[in-house]
Every structure is written in C-alpha cells, then in structure tokens.
PDB file of N, CA, C and O in Angstrom:
ATOM      1  N   MET A   1     -45.927 -16.477  59.444  1.00  0.00           N
ATOM      2  CA  MET A   1     -44.773 -15.848  58.850  1.00  0.00           C
ATOM      3  C   MET A   1     -43.522 -16.444  59.486  1.00  0.00           C
ATOM      4  O   MET A   1     -43.367 -16.461  60.707  1.00  0.00           O
ATOM      5  N   ALA A   2     -42.631 -16.934  58.616  1.00  0.00           N
ATOM      6  CA  ALA A   2     -41.431 -17.575  59.122  1.00  0.00           C
ATOM      7  C   ALA A   2     -40.401 -16.515  59.474  1.00  0.00           C
ATOM      8  O   ALA A   2     -40.199 -15.544  58.745  1.00  0.00           O
ATOM      9  N   GLU A   3     -39.771 -16.727  60.588  1.00  0.00           N
ATOM     10  CA  GLU A   3     -38.742 -15.779  61.017  1.00  0.00           C
ATOM     11  C   GLU A   3     -37.399 -16.179  60.435  1.00  0.00           C
ATOM     12  O   GLU A   3     -37.082 -17.362  60.305  1.00  0.00           O
ATOM     13  N   ILE A   4     -36.614 -15.160  60.087  1.00  0.00           N
ATOM     14  CA  ILE A   4     -35.285 -15.393  59.548  1.00  0.00           C
ATOM     15  C   ILE A   4     -34.309 -15.289  60.699  1.00  0.00           C
ATOM     16  O   ILE A   4     -34.343 -14.343  61.486  1.00  0.00           O
ATOM     17  N   THR A   5     -33.452 -16.264  60.781  1.00  0.00           N
ATOM     18  CA  THR A   5     -32.491 -16.272  61.875  1.00  0.00           C
ATOM     19  C   THR A   5     -31.306 -15.376  61.533  1.00  0.00           C
ATOM     20  O   THR A   5     -31.084 -15.010  60.379  1.00  0.00           O
ATOM     21  N   LEU A   6     -30.571 -15.046  62.555  1.00  0.00           N
ATOM     22  CA  LEU A   6     -29.390 -14.208  62.407  1.00  0.00           C
ATOM     23  C   LEU A   6     -28.349 -14.890  61.518  1.00  0.00           C
ATOM     24  O   LEU A   6     -27.645 -14.219  60.764  1.00  0.00           O
ATOM     25  N   THR A   7     -28.249 -16.182  61.598  1.00  0.00           N
ATOM     26  CA  THR A   7     -27.287 -16.930  60.779  1.00  0.00           C
ATOM     27  C   THR A   7     -27.649 -16.842  59.301  1.00  0.00           C
ATOM     28  O   THR A   7     -26.770 -16.686  58.453  1.00  0.00           O
ATOM     29  N   GLU A   8     -28.938 -16.940  58.991  1.00  0.00           N
ATOM     30  CA  GLU A   8     -29.382 -16.826  57.606  1.00  0.00           C
ATOM     31  C   GLU A   8     -29.109 -15.422  57.065  1.00  0.00           C
ATOM     32  O   GLU A   8     -28.703 -15.266  55.913  1.00  0.00           O
ATOM     33  N   ILE A   9     -29.331 -14.410  57.889  1.00  0.00           N
ATOM     34  CA  ILE A   9     -29.081 -13.024  57.472  1.00  0.00           C
ATOM     35  C   ILE A   9     -27.590 -12.841  57.188  1.00  0.00           C
ATOM     36  O   ILE A   9     -27.224 -12.229  56.184  1.00  0.00           O
ATOM     37  N   GLU A  10     -26.733 -13.362  58.057  1.00  0.00           N
ATOM     38  CA  GLU A  10     -25.287 -13.247  57.844  1.00  0.00           C
ATOM     39  C   GLU A  10     -24.873 -13.974  56.560  1.00  0.00           C
ATOM     40  O   GLU A  10     -24.038 -13.490  55.797  1.00  0.00           O
ATOM     41  N   HIS A  11     -25.475 -15.145  56.341  1.00  0.00           N
ATOM     42  CA  HIS A  11     -25.157 -15.906  55.136  1.00  0.00           C
ATOM     43  C   HIS A  11     -25.573 -15.124  53.880  1.00  0.00           C
ATOM     44  O   HIS A  11     -24.801 -15.040  52.925  1.00  0.00           O
ATOM     45  N   ARG A  12     -26.759 -14.566  53.876  1.00  0.00           N
ATOM     46  CA  ARG A  12     -27.239 -13.780  52.740  1.00  0.00           C
ATOM     47  C   ARG A  12     -26.384 -12.526  52.534  1.00  0.00           C
ATOM     48  O   ARG A  12     -26.086 -12.150  51.400  1.00  0.00           O
ATOM     49  N   LEU A  13     -25.996 -11.889  53.626  1.00  0.00           N
ATOM     50  CA  LEU A  13     -25.154 -10.697  53.552  1.00  0.00           C
ATOM     51  C   LEU A  13     -23.788 -11.042  52.965  1.00  0.00           C
ATOM     52  O   LEU A  13     -23.272 -10.298  52.131  1.00  0.00           O
ATOM     53  N   ASN A  14     -23.204 -12.145  53.381  1.00  0.00           N
ATOM     54  CA  ASN A  14     -21.915 -12.583  52.825  1.00  0.00           C
ATOM     55  C   ASN A  14     -22.040 -12.891  51.330  1.00  0.00           C
ATOM     56  O   ASN A  14     -21.161 -12.537  50.544  1.00  0.00           O
ATOM     57  N   ALA A  15     -23.123 -13.545  50.945  1.00  0.00           N
ATOM     58  CA  ALA A  15     -23.350 -13.855  49.535  1.00  0.00           C
ATOM     59  C   ALA A  15     -23.526 -12.568  48.729  1.00  0.00           C
ATOM     60  O   ALA A  15     -23.004 -12.453  47.620  1.00  0.00           O
ATOM     61  N   ALA A  16     -24.256 -11.604  49.280  1.00  0.00           N
ATOM     62  CA  ALA A  16     -24.454 -10.325  48.598  1.00  0.00           C
ATOM     63  C   ALA A  16     -23.131  -9.584  48.458  1.00  0.00           C
ATOM     64  O   ALA A  16     -22.878  -8.988  47.411  1.00  0.00           O
ATOM     65  N   GLU A  17     -22.279  -9.601  49.483  1.00  0.00           N
ATOM     66  CA  GLU A  17     -20.978  -8.947  49.414  1.00  0.00           C
ATOM     67  C   GLU A  17     -20.121  -9.574  48.321  1.00  0.00           C
ATOM     68  O   GLU A  17     -19.444  -8.857  47.585  1.00  0.00           O
ATOM     69  N   GLU A  18     -20.138 -10.898  48.204  1.00  0.00           N
ATOM     70  CA  GLU A  18     -19.373 -11.584  47.154  1.00  0.00           C
ATOM     71  C   GLU A  18     -19.883 -11.195  45.769  1.00  0.00           C
ATOM     72  O   GLU A  18     -19.096 -10.961  44.851  1.00  0.00           O
ATOM     73  N   ASN A  19     -21.198 -11.128  45.628  1.00  0.00           N
ATOM     74  CA  ASN A  19     -21.789 -10.735  44.350  1.00  0.00           C
ATOM     75  C   ASN A  19     -21.403  -9.295  43.987  1.00  0.00           C
ATOM     76  O   ASN A  19     -21.108  -8.998  42.829  1.00  0.00           O
ATOM     77  N   ILE A  20     -21.406  -8.422  44.970  1.00  0.00           N
ATOM     78  CA  ILE A  20     -21.036  -7.024  44.730  1.00  0.00           C
ATOM     79  C   ILE A  20     -19.565  -6.916  44.340  1.00  0.00           C
ATOM     80  O   ILE A  20     -19.217  -6.157  43.436  1.00  0.00           O
ATOM     81  N   LYS A  21     -18.700  -7.672  45.017  1.00  0.00           N
ATOM     82  CA  LYS A  21     -17.268  -7.663  44.658  1.00  0.00           C
ATOM     83  C   LYS A  21     -17.074  -8.149  43.225  1.00  0.00           C
ATOM     84  O   LYS A  21     -16.305  -7.565  42.462  1.00  0.00           O
ATOM     85  N   GLU A  22     -17.771  -9.212  42.869  1.00  0.00           N
ATOM     86  CA  GLU A  22     -17.669  -9.749  41.512  1.00  0.00           C
ATOM     87  C   GLU A  22     -18.172  -8.732  40.484  1.00  0.00           C
ATOM     88  O   GLU A  22     -17.572  -8.563  39.423  1.00  0.00           O
ATOM     89  N   LEU A  23     -19.268  -8.065  40.808  1.00  0.00           N
ATOM     90  CA  LEU A  23     -19.837  -7.052  39.910  1.00  0.00           C
ATOM     91  C   LEU A  23     -18.880  -5.881  39.730  1.00  0.00           C
ATOM     92  O   LEU A  23     -18.682  -5.419  38.606  1.00  0.00           O
ATOM     93  N   PHE A  24     -18.281  -5.390  40.818  1.00  0.00           N
ATOM     94  CA  PHE A  24     -17.315  -4.305  40.721  1.00  0.00           C
ATOM     95  C   PHE A  24     -16.085  -4.735  39.914  1.00  0.00           C
ATOM     96  O   PHE A  24     -15.534  -3.949  39.144  1.00  0.00           O
ATOM     97  N   GLY A  25     -15.667  -5.970  40.095  1.00  0.00           N
ATOM     98  CA  GLY A  25     -14.537  -6.485  39.321  1.00  0.00           C
ATOM     99  C   GLY A  25     -14.830  -6.489  37.829  1.00  0.00           C
ATOM    100  O   GLY A  25     -13.973  -6.134  37.020  1.00  0.00           O
ATOM    101  N   LYS A  26     -16.051  -6.893  37.467  1.00  0.00           N
ATOM    102  CA  LYS A  26     -16.431  -6.888  36.054  1.00  0.00           C
ATOM    103  C   LYS A  26     -16.480  -5.467  35.498  1.00  0.00           C
ATOM    104  O   LYS A  26     -16.003  -5.220  34.391  1.00  0.00           O
ATOM    105  N   PHE A  27     -17.050  -4.537  36.252  1.00  0.00           N
ATOM    106  CA  PHE A  27     -17.112  -3.148  35.794  1.00  0.00           C
ATOM    107  C   PHE A  27     -15.712  -2.551  35.674  1.00  0.00           C
ATOM    108  O   PHE A  27     -15.438  -1.789  34.747  1.00  0.00           O
ATOM    109  N   ASN A  28     -14.835  -2.894  36.601  1.00  0.00           N
ATOM    110  CA  ASN A  28     -13.459  -2.409  36.550  1.00  0.00           C
ATOM    111  C   ASN A  28     -12.764  -2.949  35.299  1.00  0.00           C
ATOM    112  O   ASN A  28     -12.023  -2.220  34.639  1.00  0.00           O
ATOM    113  N   GLY A  29     -12.995  -4.206  34.975  1.00  0.00           N
ATOM    114  CA  GLY A  29     -12.424  -4.801  33.767  1.00  0.00           C
ATOM    115  C   GLY A  29     -12.964  -4.139  32.507  1.00  0.00           C
ATOM    116  O   GLY A  29     -12.215  -3.893  31.561  1.00  0.00           O
ATOM    117  N   ILE A  30     -14.259  -3.851  32.494  1.00  0.00           N
ATOM    118  CA  ILE A  30     -14.863  -3.173  31.351  1.00  0.00           C
ATOM    119  C   ILE A  30     -14.258  -1.780  31.190  1.00  0.00           C
ATOM    120  O   ILE A  30     -13.978  -1.346  30.073  1.00  0.00           O
ATOM    121  N   ASP A  31     -14.060  -1.088  32.301  1.00  0.00           N
ATOM    122  CA  ASP A  31     -13.481   0.252  32.265  1.00  0.00           C
ATOM    123  C   ASP A  31     -12.067   0.225  31.693  1.00  0.00           C
ATOM    124  O   ASP A  31     -11.703   1.077  30.883  1.00  0.00           O
ATOM    125  N   LYS A  32     -11.273  -0.753  32.115  1.00  0.00           N
ATOM    126  CA  LYS A  32      -9.900  -0.882  31.591  1.00  0.00           C
ATOM    127  C   LYS A  32      -9.915  -1.209  30.106  1.00  0.00           C
ATOM    128  O   LYS A  32      -9.108  -0.676  29.343  1.00  0.00           O
ATOM    129  N   ASN A  33     -10.830  -2.084  29.691  1.00  0.00           N
ATOM    130  CA  ASN A  33     -10.941  -2.428  28.271  1.00  0.00           C
ATOM    131  C   ASN A  33     -11.371  -1.221  27.451  1.00  0.00           C
ATOM    132  O   ASN A  33     -10.901  -1.038  26.328  1.00  0.00           O
ATOM    133  N   LEU A  34     -12.248  -0.407  27.989  1.00  0.00           N
ATOM    134  CA  LEU A  34     -12.698   0.791  27.292  1.00  0.00           C
ATOM    135  C   LEU A  34     -11.543   1.770  27.095  1.00  0.00           C
ATOM    136  O   LEU A  34     -11.410   2.364  26.025  1.00  0.00           O
ATOM    137  N   VAL A  35     -10.719   1.938  28.106  1.00  0.00           N
ATOM    138  CA  VAL A  35      -9.551   2.816  27.989  1.00  0.00           C
ATOM    139  C   VAL A  35      -8.594   2.281  26.931  1.00  0.00           C
ATOM    140  O   VAL A  35      -8.085   3.048  26.114  1.00  0.00           O
ATOM    141  N   ALA A  36      -8.346   0.988  26.938  1.00  0.00           N
ATOM    142  CA  ALA A  36      -7.441   0.386  25.952  1.00  0.00           C
ATOM    143  C   ALA A  36      -8.007   0.529  24.540  1.00  0.00           C
ATOM    144  O   ALA A  36      -7.267   0.820  23.601  1.00  0.00           O
ATOM    145  N   THR A  37      -9.303   0.328  24.389  1.00  0.00           N
ATOM    146  CA  THR A  37      -9.943   0.459  23.084  1.00  0.00           C
ATOM    147  C   THR A  37      -9.883   1.895  22.591  1.00  0.00           C
ATOM    148  O   THR A  37      -9.610   2.138  21.416  1.00  0.00           O
ATOM    149  N   THR A  38     -10.135   2.838  23.474  1.00  0.00           N
ATOM    150  CA  THR A  38     -10.076   4.246  23.101  1.00  0.00           C
ATOM    151  C   THR A  38      -8.662   4.634  22.672  1.00  0.00           C
ATOM    152  O   THR A  38      -8.488   5.353  21.689  1.00  0.00           O
ATOM    153  N   THR A  39      -7.671   4.170  23.393  1.00  0.00           N
ATOM    154  CA  THR A  39      -6.278   4.453  23.032  1.00  0.00           C
ATOM    155  C   THR A  39      -5.945   3.861  21.669  1.00  0.00           C
ATOM    156  O   THR A  39      -5.299   4.511  20.847  1.00  0.00           O
ATOM    157  N   THR A  40      -6.379   2.644  21.431  1.00  0.00           N
ATOM    158  CA  THR A  40      -6.121   2.001  20.144  1.00  0.00           C
ATOM    159  C   THR A  40      -6.801   2.757  19.010  1.00  0.00           C
ATOM    160  O   THR A  40      -6.205   2.953  17.951  1.00  0.00           O
ATOM    161  N   LEU A  41      -8.032   3.180  19.219  1.00  0.00           N
ATOM    162  CA  LEU A  41      -8.742   3.937  18.182  1.00  0.00           C
ATOM    163  C   LEU A  41      -8.068   5.273  17.909  1.00  0.00           C
ATOM    164  O   LEU A  41      -7.977   5.694  16.756  1.00  0.00           O
ATOM    165  N   ASN A  42      -7.600   5.939  18.943  1.00  0.00           N
ATOM    166  CA  ASN A  42      -6.894   7.207  18.746  1.00  0.00           C
ATOM    167  C   ASN A  42      -5.619   6.993  17.938  1.00  0.00           C
ATOM    168  O   ASN A  42      -5.294   7.788  17.056  1.00  0.00           O
ATOM    169  N   ASN A  43      -4.897   5.914  18.244  1.00  0.00           N
ATOM    170  CA  ASN A  43      -3.688   5.597  17.480  1.00  0.00           C
ATOM    171  C   ASN A  43      -4.017   5.300  16.017  1.00  0.00           C
ATOM    172  O   ASN A  43      -3.292   5.722  15.116  1.00  0.00           O
ATOM    173  N   LEU A  44      -5.107   4.575  15.786  1.00  0.00           N
ATOM    174  CA  LEU A  44      -5.524   4.271  14.422  1.00  0.00           C
ATOM    175  C   LEU A  44      -5.912   5.536  13.663  1.00  0.00           C
ATOM    176  O   LEU A  44      -5.588   5.675  12.484  1.00  0.00           O
ATOM    177  N   LEU A  45      -6.598   6.451  14.326  1.00  0.00           N
ATOM    178  CA  LEU A  45      -6.972   7.709  13.676  1.00  0.00           C
ATOM    179  C   LEU A  45      -5.739   8.526  13.305  1.00  0.00           C
ATOM    180  O   LEU A  45      -5.698   9.146  12.242  1.00  0.00           O
ATOM    181  N   THR A  46      -4.742   8.529  14.172  1.00  0.00           N
ATOM    182  CA  THR A  46      -3.497   9.226  13.876  1.00  0.00           C
ATOM    183  C   THR A  46      -2.808   8.587  12.677  1.00  0.00           C
ATOM    184  O   THR A  46      -2.316   9.283  11.789  1.00  0.00           O
ATOM    185  N   LEU A  47      -2.775   7.262  12.657  1.00  0.00           N
ATOM    186  CA  LEU A  47      -2.149   6.538  11.557  1.00  0.00           C
ATOM    187  C   LEU A  47      -2.875   6.796  10.237  1.00  0.00           C
ATOM    188  O   LEU A  47      -2.236   6.970   9.199  1.00  0.00           O
ATOM    189  N   VAL A  48      -4.194   6.821  10.275  1.00  0.00           N
ATOM    190  CA  VAL A  48      -4.970   7.100   9.064  1.00  0.00           C
ATOM    191  C   VAL A  48      -4.668   8.502   8.556  1.00  0.00           C
ATOM    192  O   VAL A  48      -4.556   8.710   7.348  1.00  0.00           O
ATOM    193  N   GLY A  49      -4.535   9.463   9.459  1.00  0.00           N
ATOM    194  CA  GLY A  49      -4.173  10.822   9.053  1.00  0.00           C
ATOM    195  C   GLY A  49      -2.805  10.867   8.392  1.00  0.00           C
ATOM    196  O   GLY A  49      -2.622  11.553   7.386  1.00  0.00           O
ATOM    197  N   GLU A  50      -1.843  10.141   8.950  1.00  0.00           N
ATOM    198  CA  GLU A  50      -0.501  10.091   8.361  1.00  0.00           C
ATOM    199  C   GLU A  50      -0.535   9.427   6.989  1.00  0.00           C
ATOM    200  O   GLU A  50       0.126   9.890   6.059  1.00  0.00           O
ATOM    201  N   LEU A  51      -1.300   8.346   6.857  1.00  0.00           N
ATOM    202  CA  LEU A  51      -1.417   7.668   5.568  1.00  0.00           C
ATOM    203  C   LEU A  51      -2.071   8.570   4.528  1.00  0.00           C
ATOM    204  O   LEU A  51      -1.672   8.579   3.363  1.00  0.00           O
ATOM    205  N   LYS A  52      -3.062   9.315   4.948  1.00  0.00           N
ATOM    206  CA  LYS A  52      -3.737  10.235   4.038  1.00  0.00           C
ATOM    207  C   LYS A  52      -2.769  11.301   3.536  1.00  0.00           C
ATOM    208  O   LYS A  52      -2.768  11.625   2.349  1.00  0.00           O
ATOM    209  N   ALA A  53      -1.948  11.845   4.425  1.00  0.00           N
ATOM    210  CA  ALA A  53      -0.957  12.848   4.029  1.00  0.00           C
ATOM    211  C   ALA A  53       0.074  12.236   3.077  1.00  0.00           C
ATOM    212  O   ALA A  53       0.482  12.878   2.109  1.00  0.00           O
ATOM    213  N   ALA A  54       0.491  11.010   3.346  1.00  0.00           N
ATOM    214  CA  ALA A  54       1.465  10.349   2.475  1.00  0.00           C
ATOM    215  C   ALA A  54       0.878  10.097   1.087  1.00  0.00           C
ATOM    216  O   ALA A  54       1.571  10.249   0.081  1.00  0.00           O
ATOM    217  N   ILE A  55      -0.375   9.720   1.033  1.00  0.00           N
ATOM    218  CA  ILE A  55      -1.034   9.483  -0.257  1.00  0.00           C
ATOM    219  C   ILE A  55      -1.135  10.782  -1.043  1.00  0.00           C
ATOM    220  O   ILE A  55      -0.906  10.793  -2.252  1.00  0.00           O
ATOM    221  N   GLU A  56      -1.472  11.865  -0.377  1.00  0.00           N
ATOM    222  CA  GLU A  56      -1.535  13.163  -1.052  1.00  0.00           C
ATOM    223  C   GLU A  56      -0.168  13.547  -1.613  1.00  0.00           C
ATOM    224  O   GLU A  56      -0.078  14.090  -2.714  1.00  0.00           O
ATOM    225  N   THR A  57       0.892  13.269  -0.862  1.00  0.00           N
ATOM    226  CA  THR A  57       2.252  13.554  -1.345  1.00  0.00           C
ATOM    227  C   THR A  57       2.566  12.712  -2.570  1.00  0.00           C
ATOM    228  O   THR A  57       3.136  13.212  -3.540  1.00  0.00           O
ATOM    229  N   LEU A  58       2.196  11.431  -2.533  1.00  0.00           N
ATOM    230  CA  LEU A  58       2.449  10.555  -3.672  1.00  0.00           C
ATOM    231  C   LEU A  58       1.627  10.951  -4.895  1.00  0.00           C
ATOM    232  O   LEU A  58       2.084  10.796  -6.027  1.00  0.00           O
ATOM    233  N   LYS A  59       0.426  11.459  -4.673  1.00  0.00           N
ATOM    234  CA  LYS A  59      -0.393  11.934  -5.788  1.00  0.00           C
ATOM    235  C   LYS A  59       0.258  13.131  -6.471  1.00  0.00           C
ATOM    236  O   LYS A  59       0.225  13.244  -7.697  1.00  0.00           O
ATOM    237  N   ALA A  60       0.842  14.012  -5.692  1.00  0.00           N
ATOM    238  CA  ALA A  60       1.442  15.224  -6.236  1.00  0.00           C
ATOM    239  C   ALA A  60       2.783  14.936  -6.912  1.00  0.00           C
ATOM    240  O   ALA A  60       3.188  15.685  -7.801  1.00  0.00           O
ATOM    241  N   ARG A  61       3.464  13.892  -6.521  1.00  0.00           N
ATOM    242  CA  ARG A  61       4.808  13.601  -7.039  1.00  0.00           C
ATOM    243  C   ARG A  61       4.836  13.383  -8.556  1.00  0.00           C
ATOM    244  O   ARG A  61       5.696  13.978  -9.206  1.00  0.00           O
ATOM    245  N   PRO A  62       3.966  12.578  -9.167  1.00  0.00           N
ATOM    246  CA  PRO A  62       4.045  12.387 -10.622  1.00  0.00           C
ATOM    247  C   PRO A  62       3.843  13.684 -11.396  1.00  0.00           C
ATOM    248  O   PRO A  62       4.523  13.912 -12.396  1.00  0.00           O
ATOM    249  N   SER A  63       2.929  14.531 -10.957  1.00  0.00           N
ATOM    250  CA  SER A  63       2.727  15.786 -11.678  1.00  0.00           C
ATOM    251  C   SER A  63       3.956  16.682 -11.567  1.00  0.00           C
ATOM    252  O   SER A  63       4.305  17.368 -12.528  1.00  0.00           O
ATOM    253  N   ALA A  64       4.608  16.687 -10.425  1.00  0.00           N
ATOM    254  CA  ALA A  64       5.829  17.478 -10.278  1.00  0.00           C
ATOM    255  C   ALA A  64       6.929  16.905 -11.162  1.00  0.00           C
ATOM    256  O   ALA A  64       7.710  17.668 -11.731  1.00  0.00           O
ATOM    257  N   TRP A  65       7.013  15.595 -11.294  1.00  0.00           N
ATOM    258  CA  TRP A  65       8.020  14.963 -12.144  1.00  0.00           C
ATOM    259  C   TRP A  65       7.782  15.312 -13.607  1.00  0.00           C
ATOM    260  O   TRP A  65       8.721  15.628 -14.337  1.00  0.00           O
ATOM    261  N   TRP A  66       6.509  15.254 -14.036  1.00  0.00           N
ATOM    262  CA  TRP A  66       6.193  15.602 -15.416  1.00  0.00           C
ATOM    263  C   TRP A  66       6.480  17.069 -15.692  1.00  0.00           C
ATOM    264  O   TRP A  66       6.951  17.410 -16.777  1.00  0.00           O
ATOM    265  N   ASP A  67       6.207  17.938 -14.738  1.00  0.00           N
ATOM    266  CA  ASP A  67       6.517  19.361 -14.910  1.00  0.00           C
ATOM    267  C   ASP A  67       8.011  19.566 -15.129  1.00  0.00           C
ATOM    268  O   ASP A  67       8.408  20.320 -16.017  1.00  0.00           O
ATOM    269  N   LYS A  68       8.832  18.910 -14.338  1.00  0.00           N
ATOM    270  CA  LYS A  68      10.289  19.029 -14.501  1.00  0.00           C
ATOM    271  C   LYS A  68      10.723  18.499 -15.864  1.00  0.00           C
ATOM    272  O   LYS A  68      11.579  19.098 -16.515  1.00  0.00           O
ATOM    273  N   LEU A  69      10.145  17.389 -16.300  1.00  0.00           N
ATOM    274  CA  LEU A  69      10.490  16.812 -17.588  1.00  0.00           C
ATOM    275  C   LEU A  69      10.127  17.760 -18.731  1.00  0.00           C
ATOM    276  O   LEU A  69      10.921  17.956 -19.651  1.00  0.00           O
ATOM    277  N   ILE A  70       8.946  18.339 -18.675  1.00  0.00           N
ATOM    278  CA  ILE A  70       8.502  19.274 -19.729  1.00  0.00           C
ATOM    279  C   ILE A  70       9.411  20.496 -19.765  1.00  0.00           C
ATOM    280  O   ILE A  70       9.805  20.941 -20.843  1.00  0.00           O
ATOM    281  N   PHE A  71       9.749  21.044 -18.596  1.00  0.00           N
ATOM    282  CA  PHE A  71      10.637  22.213 -18.563  1.00  0.00           C
ATOM    283  C   PHE A  71      12.020  21.861 -19.103  1.00  0.00           C
ATOM    284  O   PHE A  71      12.638  22.683 -19.779  1.00  0.00           O
ATOM    285  N   ALA A  72      12.512  20.672 -18.821  1.00  0.00           N
ATOM    286  CA  ALA A  72      13.813  20.238 -19.341  1.00  0.00           C
ATOM    287  C   ALA A  72      13.765  20.105 -20.856  1.00  0.00           C
ATOM    288  O   ALA A  72      14.697  20.514 -21.548  1.00  0.00           O
ATOM    289  N   LEU A  73      12.677  19.531 -21.376  1.00  0.00           N
ATOM    290  CA  LEU A  73      12.541  19.397 -22.835  1.00  0.00           C
ATOM    291  C   LEU A  73      12.439  20.760 -23.511  1.00  0.00           C
ATOM    292  O   LEU A  73      13.050  20.976 -24.558  1.00  0.00           O
ATOM    293  N   ILE A  74      11.688  21.666 -22.937  1.00  0.00           N
ATOM    294  CA  ILE A  74      11.569  23.025 -23.505  1.00  0.00           C
ATOM    295  C   ILE A  74      12.928  23.717 -23.475  1.00  0.00           C
ATOM    296  O   ILE A  74      13.319  24.373 -24.441  1.00  0.00           O
ATOM    297  N   GLY A  75      13.644  23.567 -22.363  1.00  0.00           N
ATOM    298  CA  GLY A  75      14.981  24.162 -22.257  1.00  0.00           C
ATOM    299  C   GLY A  75      15.945  23.591 -23.284  1.00  0.00           C
ATOM    300  O   GLY A  75      16.730  24.325 -23.884  1.00  0.00           O
ATOM    301  N   ALA A  76      15.883  22.276 -23.487  1.00  0.00           N
ATOM    302  CA  ALA A  76      16.757  21.634 -24.469  1.00  0.00           C
ATOM    303  C   ALA A  76      16.409  22.091 -25.879  1.00  0.00           C
ATOM    304  O   ALA A  76      17.297  22.347 -26.693  1.00  0.00           O
ATOM    305  N   ALA A  77      15.107  22.193 -26.164  1.00  0.00           N
ATOM    306  CA  ALA A  77      14.684  22.652 -27.487  1.00  0.00           C
ATOM    307  C   ALA A  77      15.112  24.098 -27.710  1.00  0.00           C
ATOM    308  O   ALA A  77      15.596  24.451 -28.786  1.00  0.00           O
ATOM    309  N   ALA A  78      14.932  24.933 -26.687  1.00  0.00           N
ATOM    310  CA  ALA A  78      15.342  26.338 -26.812  1.00  0.00           C
ATOM    311  C   ALA A  78      16.853  26.441 -27.009  1.00  0.00           C
ATOM    312  O   ALA A  78      17.316  27.248 -27.816  1.00  0.00           O
ATOM    313  N   SER A  79      17.612  25.649 -26.298  1.00  0.00           N
ATOM    314  CA  SER A  79      19.083  25.655 -26.467  1.00  0.00           C
ATOM    315  C   SER A  79      19.462  25.202 -27.862  1.00  0.00           C
ATOM    316  O   SER A  79      20.349  25.778 -28.492  1.00  0.00           O
ATOM    317  N   GLY A  80      18.792  24.176 -28.338  1.00  0.00           N
ATOM    318  CA  GLY A  80      19.063  23.686 -29.693  1.00  0.00           C
ATOM    319  C   GLY A  80      18.757  24.723 -30.749  1.00  0.00           C
ATOM    320  O   GLY A  80      19.534  24.897 -31.687  1.00  0.00           O
ATOM    321  N   ILE A  81      17.647  25.411 -30.615  1.00  0.00           N
ATOM    322  CA  ILE A  81      17.254  26.443 -31.577  1.00  0.00           C
ATOM    323  C   ILE A  81      18.245  27.607 -31.536  1.00  0.00           C
ATOM    324  O   ILE A  81      18.670  28.101 -32.581  1.00  0.00           O
ATOM    325  N   ILE A  82      18.603  28.035 -30.354  1.00  0.00           N
ATOM    326  CA  ILE A  82      19.556  29.151 -30.207  1.00  0.00           C
ATOM    327  C   ILE A  82      20.920  28.763 -30.769  1.00  0.00           C
ATOM    328  O   ILE A  82      21.554  29.569 -31.452  1.00  0.00           O
ATOM    329  N   SER A  83      21.378  27.559 -30.497  1.00  0.00           N
ATOM    330  CA  SER A  83      22.694  27.148 -31.015  1.00  0.00           C
ATOM    331  C   SER A  83      22.661  26.988 -32.537  1.00  0.00           C
ATOM    332  O   SER A  83      23.682  27.204 -33.188  1.00  0.00           O
ATOM    333  N   TYR A  84      21.527  26.618 -33.119  1.00  0.00           N
ATOM    334  CA  TYR A  84      21.392  26.496 -34.563  1.00  0.00           C
ATOM    335  C   TYR A  84      21.537  27.854 -35.239  1.00  0.00           C
ATOM    336  O   TYR A  84      22.206  27.989 -36.264  1.00  0.00           O
ATOM    337  N   PHE A  85      20.883  28.877 -34.632  1.00  0.00           N
ATOM    338  CA  PHE A  85      20.943  30.209 -35.216  1.00  0.00           C
ATOM    339  C   PHE A  85      22.265  30.916 -34.943  1.00  0.00           C
ATOM    340  O   PHE A  85      22.667  31.777 -35.726  1.00  0.00           O
ATOM    341  N   VAL A  86      22.934  30.584 -33.885  1.00  0.00           N
ATOM    342  CA  VAL A  86      24.206  31.228 -33.554  1.00  0.00           C
ATOM    343  C   VAL A  86      25.313  30.698 -34.479  1.00  0.00           C
ATOM    344  O   VAL A  86      26.227  31.455 -34.805  1.00  0.00           O
ATOM    345  N   LYS A  87      25.269  29.486 -34.895  1.00  0.00           N
ATOM    346  CA  LYS A  87      26.295  28.907 -35.777  1.00  0.00           C
ATOM    347  C   LYS A  87      26.247  29.655 -37.026  1.00  0.00           C
ATOM    348  O   LYS A  87      27.013  29.369 -37.947  1.00  0.00           O
TER     349      LYS A  87
END
C-alpha cells in the first residue's frame, strides 16, 4: 500500500477547495438568474393582465357606441314625429 505524503494531501485539498469555490460560484449565478427570471415572469404576467383588461374595454366600446347611435336615432325620430303633429 502506497503512502500518501503530506504534500500530496495539501495539493489535493487545495484542488478540492478550488473546485468547491467554482461550484458555489456557479450555484450563486444560477440563483441570481432564477431571481431575474422570476421577476421578468411576474412583470410579464402583470402586463398580460393589463392587456386583457384593455382588450375587454375595447370589446365593450363598439357596443356602447352603437347603443348611443340607436338612442340618438330614436330621439331624432321621436322629435320629428312630435314636431310634425305639433305643426
């Protein structure tokens, strides 16, 4: 059985420490990317909600416009009929 010298142990320990630092750095980077991605997704969900509300408003607008037009035409017709009979 070959004996491991103290120098070899120190060398392996230094290499392991470097590997651990690199691994922690990668995990830290992944964690930061996850936070950024989550923030972006939350912003997108908020934007989609706003767009959905705007679309619903735009859908309702033509029907409200037609309602006003019909009421104006009925009012004009009623005024015309009343003025015809009053003369």
